[in-house]
N, C-alpha and C positions, 0 to 999 in steps of 0.2 A: 504494500500500500504506500502511496505517496504521502508527503507531509500533511496535506490538507485532511485526508481521511484519518491518518494517524492522530493528528491533533484532536480531531472531533471524537474519535473513539477513546482517546486517553483523557478527554475532558480538559485539555490544555490549549491555551492560545498558541498559534503558530510561532509567535515571537519567543514564547517560553521554550518551545521545542528547540528552536534554533539556539537559544541561550544554553540549554542543556547540552546540545551537540558541541557548542563552543567550549564548554567546560569539560567535555569528555564524559559526561554522565550518560549520554546516549551515543551509540556508534552505529549509525544506519549503514546499510549496505549501499554501495554505489554502482551505477551502471554508466556505460558510455553514451547513453541516449542524449544527454545534455551537452556532450562534448567534453573536451579536457578541462575547460575553465569552469564549467558549471554542470558537473555530472549529476544525474538524477539520484536522489537519496530515497531509498525504499526501506520500509519498516515491516516487521512481522510481529507475531504474537509475543515473542520473547522481549521485544522492545516495549510492547504494551505492559508486560509484567514489570520490566525495569522502571517504567514511568510510575507504575503503582507503588513500587518499593521506594522510589525517590520521594513521592508525595507522602508516604507513611513516615519515612525518616524525617522529612521536614516537619511533619505534624508533631513528631517527638522532640522537636527543637534542635535537630542536628543541622549544622551549617552545610551548605552545598559543597564546600571544599572538602569537608570530612566525608560526605557521601561519595564524592568523586574518588577520594583516596581508597575508600572501602571497595568501590567498584574495581579499581585497579588491582587491589589485593585479590579480589575474587577471580578476576580474569587471569591473574598470574598463578592461581592455584594456591595462594598463601592464606586464604580465609578459612581457617580451621574452626571447628566448633569452639575450641578454647578461646580463640581470638574473637569470635562472635560474642561469646559470653562476656569477655572483658569489655568489649565495646558497649554492649547493652547494659552492663552493670555501671559503667561510667556515665552513660546517658541517664540511667535511673537516678544516680546520685545527684546529677545536675538538676533533674526535675524535682527531686525531693527538696533540694536547697531552694529552688524557685518557689515551691509550695510554702516553705517556711517563711521566705521573704514576703510572700503575698499575705500570709496569715498575720505577720507583724504589721503590714500596712492596713489590713482590715481592722486590727485591734486599735491602731492609732486613730482611724476614722471613727470607729465606735466611741472611743474616749472623747474625741473632739466634739462629736455630735452631742454626746451626753453633757459635756461641759457647757456647750452653747445652749442646750435646752434648759439647763439649770440656771442660766444667766450668769454663769461664772465669768468673771473678767480677769481672773488670776492667770497664772502661767499656763501656757498651752501644754497639753500632754506631750511628753518627750517621745519622739519617734524612735529613738534608740532604745528606749526602755521597752 
């Protein structure tokens, strides 16, 4: 399938597909139909799966550069189960820290709202606390 159909099936804008190609996240097959300067790029079901994995990894908070590096490791045959576990544990730790940070912000807002509702004009609740 060509880029238009691939983008539609993957649920991505064509510009995003091109960006992913530029980063090496997607590696479409090429043909000589477009000539040497602009060969046609074709995609298959494996590319659709890769796009799905990329979107999932992004939703887990992984940066595209890290996703690209993981793809390179996988293609080179270096993505072992132990390596996958280490990456996933690292990402889980980052998400847990983000969750703790969000809870601290929520607590701050609750305290600030309570303070304002009580008409307190004293010191603002400390965000760091």
